C-alpha positions as CSV (number, residue, x, y, z in Angstrom):
1,G,-3.6,-21.8,36.9
2,P,-6.0,-21.1,39.7
3,G,-6.8,-17.5,40.2
4,M,-5.9,-16.4,36.6
5,S,-9.5,-15.7,35.9
6,S,-9.4,-12.9,38.5
7,V,-6.4,-11.2,36.9
8,R,-7.5,-7.9,35.3
9,R,-6.2,-7.7,31.7
10,T,-4.6,-4.5,30.6
11,R,-6.2,-3.1,27.4
12,V,-3.5,-2.2,24.9
13,L,-4.3,-0.1,21.8
14,T,-1.6,-0.1,19.1
15,V,-1.9,2.7,16.5
16,T,-0.6,2.9,12.9
17,D,-1.5,4.8,9.7
18,S,-2.5,1.7,7.8
19,L,-2.1,-2.1,7.7
20,D,-0.1,-1.9,4.5
21,V,3.3,-3.7,4.4
22,G,5.9,-1.4,6.0
23,G,8.3,-1.2,8.9
24,A,6.1,0.7,11.5
25,E,3.1,-1.2,10.4
26,R,4.9,-4.5,10.9
27,V,6.0,-3.4,14.4
28,A,2.4,-2.5,15.3
29,V,1.2,-6.0,14.1
30,D,4.1,-7.7,15.9
31,I,3.2,-6.0,19.2
32,A,-0.5,-6.8,18.8
33,N,0.3,-10.5,18.1
34,S,3.0,-11.0,20.7
35,L,1.3,-9.7,23.9
36,D,0.3,-12.4,26.4
37,R,-3.5,-12.7,26.2
38,R,-3.7,-13.8,29.9
39,T,-2.6,-10.3,30.9
40,H,-3.5,-8.2,27.9
41,E,-6.5,-7.4,25.7
42,V,-5.3,-6.2,22.4
43,L,-6.7,-3.7,19.9
44,I,-5.2,-2.1,16.8
45,C,-6.3,1.1,15.1
46,A,-5.3,2.0,11.5
47,T,-6.1,5.7,11.1
48,R,-6.2,5.5,7.3
49,H,-7.1,2.0,6.0
50,G,-6.5,-1.7,6.3
51,G,-4.1,-3.7,4.2
52,P,-2.3,-7.0,3.7
53,L,-1.0,-7.1,7.3
54,Q,-4.5,-7.2,8.7
55,A,-4.6,-10.9,7.6
56,T,-1.6,-11.6,9.7
57,L,-3.2,-10.4,13.0
58,R,-4.3,-13.0,15.5
59,D,-8.1,-13.7,15.5
60,D,-8.4,-12.2,19.0
61,V,-7.1,-8.7,18.0
62,D,-9.9,-6.2,17.7
63,V,-9.3,-4.0,14.6
64,T,-10.7,-0.5,14.0
65,I,-10.1,1.4,10.8
66,L,-10.8,5.2,11.0
67,D,-10.6,5.9,7.2
68,R,-8.7,9.2,7.5
69,R,-8.4,10.5,4.0
70,A,-6.1,13.5,4.2
71,T,-2.9,14.2,6.0
72,W,-4.7,16.9,8.0
73,D,-8.1,15.6,8.8
74,P,-9.8,17.8,11.4
75,T,-12.1,15.0,12.5
76,G,-9.2,12.6,13.0
77,P,-8.3,13.5,16.6
78,A,-11.9,13.5,17.7
79,R,-12.6,10.1,16.2
80,F,-9.4,8.7,17.8
81,A,-10.4,10.2,21.2
82,R,-13.8,8.6,20.9
83,L,-12.1,5.2,20.2
84,V,-9.9,5.5,23.2
85,R,-12.8,6.5,25.4
86,R,-15.0,3.7,24.0
87,E,-12.4,1.0,24.3
88,R,-11.0,2.4,27.6
89,G,-7.5,1.9,26.3
90,E,-5.0,1.9,29.1
91,R,-1.8,1.7,27.1
92,V,-1.4,3.2,23.7
93,S,1.6,2.6,21.4
94,G,2.1,4.3,18.1
95,G,4.5,4.8,15.2
96,I,7.2,7.4,14.6
97,R,4.9,9.7,12.6
98,S,1.7,11.1,13.8
99,S,-1.0,8.6,13.1
100,V,-3.9,10.8,14.2
101,T,-3.5,14.2,12.8
């Protein structure tokens, strides 16, 4: 309606290890797909790699793959912090396990 263009959308970053088929991954994709685009701008970050669930994301979801290769990747937290700063994420949701370190 009138005035909706002046509403500032909240940027939401959803984080998961990968976009392989799994419970936490499915929750991350469901969150990304279900948020109201009139009030939210949605990003998803897979810290390891993409996967089959990437194809189920809505076209307007920005996807970043960090390509973390080891459980403890010393560059992981820094790359994740750069992503959050670059995208100015205002709300970050993540899985049960650590997706960054």
